[in-house]
C-alpha positions as CSV (number, residue, x, y, z in Angstrom):
1,X,-23.1,1.2,5.8
2,X,-23.0,4.3,3.7
3,X,-19.6,5.2,5.1
4,X,-18.3,1.7,4.2
5,X,-19.6,2.0,0.6
6,X,-18.0,5.5,0.2
7,X,-14.7,4.1,1.5
8,X,-15.0,1.1,-0.8
9,X,-15.5,3.3,-3.9
10,X,-12.4,5.2,-2.8
11,X,-10.6,1.9,-2.5
12,X,-11.6,1.0,-6.1
13,X,-10.1,4.3,-7.2
14,X,-6.8,3.3,-5.5
15,X,-6.9,-0.3,-6.8
16,X,-7.8,0.5,-10.4
17,X,-4.7,2.5,-11.2
18,X,-2.7,1.2,-14.1
19,X,0.1,0.2,-11.9
20,X,-2.0,-1.7,-9.3
21,X,-4.0,-3.5,-12.0
22,X,-0.7,-4.7,-13.5
23,X,0.5,-6.0,-10.2
24,X,-2.9,-7.6,-9.7
25,X,-2.6,-9.6,-13.0
26,X,1.0,-10.6,-12.2
27,X,-0.1,-11.8,-8.7
28,X,-3.0,-13.8,-10.1
29,X,-0.8,-15.6,-12.7
30,X,1.9,-16.3,-10.2
31,X,-0.7,-17.5,-7.7
32,X,-2.3,-20.0,-10.1
33,X,1.1,-21.3,-11.0
34,X,1.9,-21.7,-7.3
35,X,-1.5,-23.4,-6.7
36,X,-0.9,-25.8,-9.6
37,X,2.6,-26.9,-8.4
38,X,2.2,-29.3,-5.4
39,X,5.6,-28.4,-4.1
40,X,4.4,-24.9,-3.2
41,X,1.1,-23.3,-1.9
42,X,-0.4,-20.0,-1.0
43,X,1.5,-19.4,2.2
44,X,4.7,-20.7,0.6
45,X,4.4,-18.5,-2.5
46,X,3.6,-15.4,-0.6
47,X,6.5,-16.0,1.8
48,X,9.0,-16.7,-1.0
49,X,8.0,-13.6,-3.1
50,X,7.6,-11.2,-0.1
51,X,11.2,-10.0,-0.3
52,X,10.7,-8.9,-3.9
53,X,8.1,-6.4,-2.7
54,X,10.3,-4.4,-0.3
55,X,11.0,-1.7,-2.8
56,X,7.3,-1.3,-3.8
57,X,4.6,0.9,-2.2
58,X,2.8,-1.1,0.6
59,X,-0.6,-0.8,-1.2
60,X,0.8,-2.2,-4.5
61,X,2.8,-4.9,-2.6
62,X,-0.2,-6.1,-0.6
63,X,-2.4,-6.2,-3.7
64,X,0.1,-8.3,-5.6
65,X,0.7,-10.7,-2.6
66,X,-3.0,-11.1,-1.8
67,X,-3.7,-11.8,-5.5
68,X,-1.1,-14.5,-5.4
69,X,-3.1,-16.0,-2.6
70,X,-6.4,-15.8,-4.6
71,X,-4.7,-17.3,-7.6
72,X,-3.3,-20.2,-5.5
73,X,-6.8,-20.9,-4.2
74,X,-8.1,-21.2,-7.8
75,X,-5.0,-23.1,-9.0
76,X,-5.3,-25.8,-6.3
77,X,-8.5,-27.1,-7.9
78,X,-6.8,-27.7,-11.3
79,X,-4.5,-30.5,-10.0
80,X,-7.3,-31.9,-7.8
81,X,-9.7,-32.4,-10.7
82,X,-7.3,-33.3,-13.5
83,X,-4.5,-35.2,-11.7
84,X,-6.1,-36.3,-8.3
85,X,-3.2,-34.4,-6.6
86,X,-4.3,-31.6,-4.3
87,X,-2.3,-28.5,-5.2
88,X,-3.3,-27.1,-1.8
89,X,-4.3,-28.9,1.5
90,X,-7.8,-27.5,1.3
91,X,-8.2,-29.0,-2.2
92,X,-8.1,-32.6,-0.9
93,X,-11.9,-32.7,-0.5
94,X,-12.3,-31.5,-4.1
95,X,-10.6,-34.6,-5.4
96,X,-13.4,-36.8,-3.9
97,X,-15.8,-35.9,-6.7
98,X,-13.8,-33.7,-9.0
99,X,-11.4,-36.4,-10.2
100,X,-14.2,-39.0,-10.8
101,X,-16.0,-36.3,-12.9
102,X,-12.8,-35.8,-14.9
103,X,-12.4,-39.5,-15.6
104,X,-16.0,-39.6,-16.8
105,X,-15.1,-36.9,-19.4
106,X,-16.6,-34.0,-17.4
107,X,-13.4,-32.3,-16.4
108,X,-14.6,-29.0,-18.0
109,X,-17.8,-29.1,-16.0
110,X,-16.0,-29.9,-12.7
111,X,-13.4,-27.1,-13.2
112,X,-16.1,-24.6,-14.1
113,X,-18.1,-25.5,-11.0
114,X,-15.0,-25.3,-8.8
115,X,-13.9,-21.9,-10.1
116,X,-17.4,-20.4,-9.9
117,X,-17.9,-21.8,-6.4
118,X,-14.6,-20.4,-5.3
119,X,-15.6,-17.0,-6.8
120,X,-18.9,-17.1,-4.9
121,X,-17.3,-18.0,-1.6
122,X,-14.8,-15.2,-1.9
123,X,-17.6,-12.7,-2.8
124,X,-19.5,-13.6,0.3
125,X,-16.4,-13.3,2.4
126,X,-15.3,-9.9,1.0
127,X,-18.8,-8.6,1.6
128,X,-18.5,-9.6,5.2
129,X,-15.1,-7.9,5.4
130,X,-16.5,-4.7,3.8
131,X,-19.3,-4.2,6.2
132,X,-18.0,-5.9,9.4
133,X,-14.4,-4.8,9.4
134,X,-15.1,-1.1,10.2
135,X,-17.4,-2.1,13.1
136,X,-14.8,-4.4,14.5
137,X,-12.1,-1.8,14.1
138,X,-14.2,0.9,15.9
139,X,-14.9,-1.5,18.7
140,X,-11.2,-2.4,19.0
141,X,-10.3,1.2,19.5
142,X,-11.4,0.7,23.1
143,X,-8.6,-1.8,23.6
144,X,-5.6,-1.2,25.8
145,X,-2.6,-3.6,26.6
146,X,-4.8,-6.0,28.7
147,X,-7.4,-6.3,26.0
148,X,-4.8,-6.8,23.3
149,X,-3.1,-9.5,25.3
150,X,-6.5,-11.2,25.9
151,X,-7.1,-11.2,22.2
152,X,-3.7,-12.7,21.5
153,X,-4.3,-15.3,24.3
154,X,-7.7,-16.1,22.7
155,X,-6.0,-16.7,19.4
156,X,-3.4,-19.1,20.9
157,X,-6.0,-20.9,22.9
158,X,-8.3,-21.3,19.9
159,X,-5.5,-22.9,17.9
160,X,-5.0,-25.4,20.8
161,X,-8.7,-26.2,21.5
162,X,-10.1,-26.1,18.0
163,X,-7.3,-27.5,15.9
164,X,-7.7,-30.9,14.3
165,X,-4.2,-31.8,15.5
166,X,-3.6,-33.3,18.9
167,X,-3.5,-30.4,21.5
168,X,0.0,-31.6,22.8
169,X,1.5,-31.3,19.3
170,X,-0.1,-27.8,18.8
171,X,1.2,-26.6,22.1
172,X,4.7,-28.0,21.4
173,X,4.8,-26.3,18.0
174,X,3.6,-23.0,19.5
175,X,6.2,-23.2,22.3
176,X,9.0,-23.5,19.8
177,X,7.6,-20.5,18.0
178,X,7.6,-18.5,21.3
179,X,11.2,-19.5,22.0
180,X,12.3,-18.4,18.6
181,X,10.5,-15.1,18.9
182,X,12.3,-14.4,22.2
183,X,15.7,-14.5,20.6
184,X,17.3,-11.1,20.1
185,X,16.7,-7.8,21.7
186,X,14.2,-7.6,24.6
187,X,11.2,-5.6,23.4
188,X,10.9,-3.7,26.7
189,X,14.4,-3.3,28.2
190,X,16.4,-3.4,24.9
191,X,18.8,-6.0,26.3
192,X,20.1,-8.9,24.2
193,X,18.8,-12.3,25.2
194,X,19.3,-15.9,24.2
195,X,21.9,-15.0,21.6
196,X,24.6,-17.2,23.3
197,X,27.5,-14.9,22.2
198,X,26.6,-15.0,18.5
199,X,26.4,-11.3,17.6
200,X,24.6,-11.9,14.3
201,X,21.7,-13.3,16.3
202,X,21.0,-10.0,18.0
203,X,18.3,-9.2,15.4
204,X,16.7,-12.5,16.2
205,X,15.2,-15.1,13.9
206,X,13.8,-13.2,11.0
207,X,10.2,-14.1,10.5
208,X,10.5,-14.1,6.7
209,X,13.6,-16.4,6.7
210,X,11.7,-18.8,8.9
211,X,8.6,-19.0,6.8
212,X,10.5,-19.4,3.5
213,X,12.4,-22.3,5.1
214,X,9.4,-23.9,6.9
215,X,7.0,-23.7,4.0
216,X,9.1,-23.5,0.8
217,X,12.1,-25.7,1.6
218,X,10.2,-28.1,3.9
219,X,7.6,-28.8,1.1
220,X,10.2,-29.3,-1.5
221,X,12.1,-31.8,0.6
222,X,8.9,-33.7,1.3
223,X,7.9,-33.6,-2.4
224,X,11.3,-34.9,-3.4
225,X,11.0,-37.8,-1.0
226,X,7.5,-38.7,-2.4
227,X,8.8,-38.5,-6.0
228,X,5.7,-37.0,-7.5
229,X,5.0,-38.0,-11.1
230,X,2.1,-36.3,-12.8
231,X,-0.3,-38.3,-14.8
232,X,-3.8,-37.0,-15.4
233,X,-6.5,-36.2,-17.9
234,X,-6.5,-33.2,-20.3
235,X,-9.2,-30.6,-20.1
236,X,-10.6,-27.8,-22.3
237,X,-13.2,-25.3,-21.2
238,X,-15.3,-23.7,-23.9
239,X,-18.3,-21.2,-23.6
240,X,-20.8,-24.0,-24.1
241,X,-19.5,-26.0,-21.1
242,X,-19.3,-22.9,-18.9
243,X,-22.9,-21.8,-19.8
244,X,-24.3,-25.3,-19.2
245,X,-22.6,-25.6,-15.9
246,X,-23.7,-22.1,-14.8
247,X,-27.3,-23.0,-15.6
248,X,-27.0,-26.1,-13.3
249,X,-25.3,-24.4,-10.4
250,X,-28.3,-22.5,-9.0
251,X,-29.8,-25.9,-8.1
252,X,-27.2,-26.0,-5.3
253,X,-27.7,-22.6,-3.9
254,X,-28.2,-24.0,-0.4
255,X,-25.0,-25.9,-0.5
256,X,-23.1,-22.8,-1.8
257,X,-24.6,-20.6,0.9
258,X,-23.9,-23.1,3.6
259,X,-20.3,-23.5,2.4
260,X,-19.8,-19.8,2.3
261,X,-21.1,-19.4,5.9
262,X,-18.9,-22.3,7.2
263,X,-15.9,-20.8,5.4
264,X,-16.4,-17.3,6.8
265,X,-16.7,-18.7,10.3
266,X,-13.7,-20.9,10.0
267,X,-11.7,-18.0,8.4
268,X,-12.5,-15.4,11.0
269,X,-11.8,-17.9,13.8
270,X,-8.4,-19.6,13.3
271,X,-9.9,-22.8,11.8
272,X,-8.6,-22.3,8.3
273,X,-9.6,-23.3,4.8
274,X,-8.7,-27.0,5.1
275,X,-11.1,-27.9,7.9
276,X,-13.7,-25.6,6.3
277,X,-13.6,-27.5,3.1
278,X,-14.0,-30.9,4.8
279,X,-16.7,-29.6,7.1
280,X,-18.7,-28.1,4.1
281,X,-18.2,-31.4,2.1
282,X,-19.5,-33.4,5.1
283,X,-22.5,-31.1,5.6
284,X,-23.4,-31.3,1.9
285,X,-23.1,-35.0,1.9
286,X,-25.4,-35.2,4.9
287,X,-28.1,-32.9,3.7
288,X,-28.1,-33.7,0.0
289,X,-30.5,-36.2,-1.5
290,X,-27.6,-37.6,-3.5
291,X,-25.4,-37.9,-0.4
292,X,-24.8,-41.6,-0.6
293,X,-23.5,-41.1,-4.2
294,X,-20.9,-38.5,-3.2
295,X,-17.4,-39.7,-4.2
296,X,-18.6,-41.0,-7.6
297,X,-18.6,-37.7,-9.5
298,X,-21.3,-35.4,-8.1
299,X,-21.0,-31.7,-9.0
300,X,-22.3,-30.8,-5.5
301,X,-19.3,-32.5,-4.0
302,X,-17.1,-30.0,-5.9
303,X,-19.2,-27.0,-5.1
304,X,-19.2,-27.5,-1.3
305,X,-15.5,-27.7,-0.5
306,X,-14.4,-25.0,-3.1
307,X,-17.0,-22.5,-1.8
308,X,-15.9,-23.0,1.8
309,X,-12.2,-22.9,1.1
310,X,-12.2,-19.6,-0.8
311,X,-14.6,-18.0,1.8
312,X,-12.3,-19.1,4.6
313,X,-9.1,-18.0,2.8
314,X,-10.6,-14.5,2.1
315,X,-12.3,-13.9,5.5
316,X,-9.1,-14.7,7.3
317,X,-8.0,-11.2,6.5
318,X,-10.7,-9.7,8.7
319,X,-9.1,-10.4,12.1
320,X,-5.7,-9.7,10.6
321,X,-6.6,-6.2,9.5
322,X,-8.8,-5.2,12.4
323,X,-7.0,-6.9,15.4
324,X,-3.6,-7.8,14.0
325,X,-4.5,-11.5,14.4
326,X,-4.0,-13.8,11.4
327,X,-6.7,-16.4,10.7
328,X,-4.6,-18.5,8.5
329,X,-0.9,-19.3,7.7
330,X,-1.0,-17.0,4.7
331,X,-2.6,-14.2,6.7
332,X,0.3,-14.7,9.2
333,X,2.8,-14.2,6.4
334,X,0.9,-11.1,5.2
335,X,0.9,-9.8,8.7
336,X,4.7,-10.1,8.8
337,X,4.8,-8.2,5.6
338,X,2.8,-5.3,7.1
339,X,5.1,-5.1,10.0
340,X,8.1,-5.1,7.7
341,X,6.6,-2.2,5.7
342,X,6.0,-0.3,9.0
343,X,2.3,-0.7,9.1
344,X,0.7,-1.9,12.4
345,X,-2.4,-4.0,11.8
346,X,-5.2,-3.2,14.1
347,X,-8.0,-0.6,14.5
348,X,-5.8,2.4,13.9
349,X,-4.9,1.0,10.4
350,X,-8.5,2.0,9.3
351,X,-7.9,5.5,10.6
352,X,-4.3,6.2,9.6
353,X,-4.0,4.2,6.3
354,X,-7.4,4.3,4.7
355,X,-6.0,4.1,1.2
356,X,-4.1,0.9,2.1
357,X,-7.0,-0.9,3.7
358,X,-9.7,0.0,1.3
359,X,-7.4,-0.4,-1.7
360,X,-6.7,-4.0,-0.5
361,X,-10.5,-4.7,0.0
362,X,-11.3,-3.4,-3.4
363,X,-8.5,-5.5,-4.9
364,X,-10.2,-8.6,-3.5
365,X,-13.3,-7.9,-5.5
366,X,-11.3,-7.2,-8.7
367,X,-8.8,-9.9,-8.1
368,X,-11.4,-12.6,-7.9
369,X,-13.2,-11.4,-11.0
370,X,-9.9,-11.3,-12.9
371,X,-8.8,-14.7,-11.4
372,X,-12.1,-16.4,-12.5
373,X,-11.7,-15.1,-16.1
374,X,-8.0,-16.2,-16.2
375,X,-8.5,-19.7,-14.9
376,X,-11.5,-20.3,-17.2
377,X,-9.6,-19.4,-20.3
378,X,-6.1,-20.9,-19.5
379,X,-6.7,-24.3,-18.0
380,X,-4.9,-26.3,-20.7
381,X,-1.7,-24.2,-20.2
382,X,-1.6,-24.9,-16.4
383,X,-2.3,-28.6,-17.0
384,X,0.6,-28.7,-19.4
385,X,3.0,-27.3,-16.8
386,X,2.4,-30.3,-14.6
387,X,4.0,-32.5,-17.2
388,X,7.4,-30.8,-16.7
389,X,9.5,-33.2,-14.6
390,X,9.7,-32.3,-10.9
391,X,13.5,-32.8,-11.2
392,X,13.5,-29.5,-13.1
393,X,10.8,-27.6,-11.1
394,X,12.3,-28.5,-7.6
395,X,15.7,-27.0,-8.0
396,X,14.2,-23.8,-9.6
397,X,12.0,-23.4,-6.5
398,X,14.9,-23.9,-4.2
399,X,16.9,-21.2,-6.0
400,X,14.0,-18.8,-5.8
401,X,13.8,-19.5,-2.0
402,X,17.5,-18.9,-1.6
403,X,17.3,-15.6,-3.5
404,X,14.3,-14.5,-1.4
405,X,16.1,-15.3,1.8
406,X,19.4,-13.6,0.8
407,X,17.6,-10.3,-0.2
408,X,16.1,-9.8,3.3
409,X,19.5,-8.7,4.8
410,X,21.9,-9.4,2.0
411,X,23.6,-12.1,4.2
412,X,24.6,-15.7,3.4
413,X,23.8,-16.5,7.1
414,X,20.1,-16.0,6.2
415,X,20.4,-18.6,3.5
416,X,21.9,-21.1,6.0
417,X,19.1,-20.2,8.4
418,X,16.5,-20.8,5.7
419,X,17.9,-24.3,5.1
420,X,17.9,-24.9,8.9
421,X,14.2,-24.0,9.1
422,X,13.6,-26.1,6.0
423,X,14.8,-29.2,7.9
424,X,12.5,-28.2,10.8
425,X,9.6,-27.8,8.4
426,X,10.3,-31.2,6.8
427,X,10.6,-32.9,10.3
428,X,7.3,-31.3,11.4
429,X,5.5,-32.6,8.3
430,X,7.0,-36.1,8.7
431,X,5.9,-36.2,12.4
432,X,2.5,-34.6,11.6
433,X,3.2,-31.5,13.8
434,X,1.3,-28.4,12.6
435,X,3.3,-25.5,11.3
436,X,0.6,-22.9,11.6
437,X,0.9,-22.5,15.5
438,X,4.7,-22.1,15.2
439,X,4.3,-19.4,12.6
440,X,1.5,-17.7,14.6
441,X,3.7,-17.7,17.8
442,X,6.7,-16.4,15.8
443,X,4.7,-13.5,14.4
444,X,2.7,-12.6,17.5
445,X,5.1,-13.7,20.2
446,X,6.8,-10.3,20.6
447,X,3.5,-8.4,20.5
448,X,1.8,-10.7,23.0
449,X,4.8,-10.4,25.4
450,X,4.9,-6.6,25.1
451,X,1.1,-6.4,25.8
452,X,1.5,-8.7,28.8
453,X,4.5,-6.9,30.3
454,X,2.8,-3.5,29.8
455,X,-0.3,-4.8,31.6
456,X,1.9,-6.1,34.5
457,X,3.6,-2.7,34.8
458,X,0.2,-0.9,34.9
459,X,-1.2,-3.4,37.5
460,X,2.0,-3.6,39.5
461,X,2.3,-7.3,38.8
462,X,-1.4,-8.4,39.4
463,X,-2.9,-10.7,36.9
464,X,-6.3,-9.5,38.1
465,X,-6.0,-6.8,35.4
466,X,-7.1,-9.4,32.9
467,X,-10.5,-9.6,34.7
468,X,-10.7,-5.9,35.5
469,X,-13.7,-5.2,33.3
470,X,-16.4,-7.1,31.3
471,X,-14.6,-6.8,28.0
472,X,-11.2,-8.2,28.9
473,X,-12.7,-10.7,31.3
474,X,-15.1,-12.0,28.7
475,X,-12.3,-12.5,26.2
476,X,-10.1,-14.2,28.7
477,X,-13.0,-16.4,29.9
478,X,-13.7,-17.5,26.3
479,X,-10.0,-18.1,25.7
480,X,-9.9,-20.5,28.7
481,X,-13.0,-22.3,27.5
482,X,-11.4,-22.9,24.1
483,X,-8.1,-23.9,25.7
484,X,-9.9,-26.6,27.8
485,X,-12.4,-27.5,25.0
486,X,-10.7,-30.9,24.3
487,X,-11.1,-31.9,27.9
488,X,-14.7,-30.6,28.1
489,X,-15.6,-32.5,24.9
490,X,-13.9,-35.7,26.2
491,X,-15.8,-35.5,29.5
492,X,-19.1,-34.8,27.7
493,X,-18.6,-37.9,25.6
494,X,-17.9,-40.1,28.7
495,X,-20.9,-38.7,30.6
496,X,-23.3,-38.8,27.6
497,X,-22.6,-42.1,25.7
498,X,-23.4,-42.1,22.0
499,X,-26.7,-43.7,21.0
500,X,-26.4,-46.9,19.1
């Protein structure tokens, strides 16, 4: 613990330089804007703006991009409470009680509760990262190719078994991601594969181009079809409202703590912020004495989902930094950024790039404090932005996406590929196919393939290597359980009928 605290203080020294604080403020402001606009989102914003950070130092770049994410988490609550439009998927549960509170003239109270709960959830999550990440990283130093493949396999299986989407759709999305990741040069032999005579495809489908199209363009096409028009209530937050709300929030300490724990668990495992917010809301409704009145404007119904969502969004960085496995779509985008900057996420990151890791962790503490202050003082400005016609906002976002895609390789082909992936993203959303497994497979496909083939070379083609010791065997066994969990749960329900 003493070692972690010493490293954290060093991280604060890195994060609190004038330059990094400036990038932190820019990231928070951009993030809140992205969270407020329903056509975007945390993963979308990070993906679109990632090319703009290529000329920056990795530490400054990751601080700004992560602060965009924290800002988006805060911003999503503004539209949920004031306009009944979730700015982010995980803000849906916030609308259940937040919007009724706003209609009753308690918008300031609802927003203060949402922002404060988000801050508390992130604080618990970053404490978990601070003290748990070094332990996980030290443990992961024992990993070789079989262990790393087992961890990748565990991640893929957990997405299949634990996702709220039908397993068949999750597998189909993941298989498409694997196929796209295989295009280009073979990672082991260096031979081109699946380029079908198109020389430009020898570099494969660039991860960044794909996520800009899938998230940014796909969301814009869907939003254009829905024809969003923003009509909501106005809100002002003053010191009196904040102080009165803060005095009331300690009553719900159990709900906040439960939401933070649920969020941390769902962030570290690939559950994500959206199911975490719904799970926390459901638990709060079940255990609260006011449970039957949830949905009519109860402050506890705002505290629960916001705490869990922010805790999940923050704790998703733990497996990404220590094992190279993203716990959320945004973490997957950040993982791609690390690889572009030449940084290999995993246990050695804590040994070879201490300034980077601990500067990032310190920036999470600072970014959430700064974000809380900014959103509490600037809510009317963000609400006013929503009254700008989407016919103006939409084209601006598309132009930003195109510029971001073009700057990756300075090639117009990338802009065309971005539009192609945008159509795929739109089709996936219309057909209710999850995008996160596709992004996960696109990011981890090459690494999982390399780990598998290295293991096969070492074992001379025997898959028994994945059960050669307790560590790798235990991980593979857990992965298979998660993969088969829908079948296990279905069989259990048939054998043990529910009581009536």
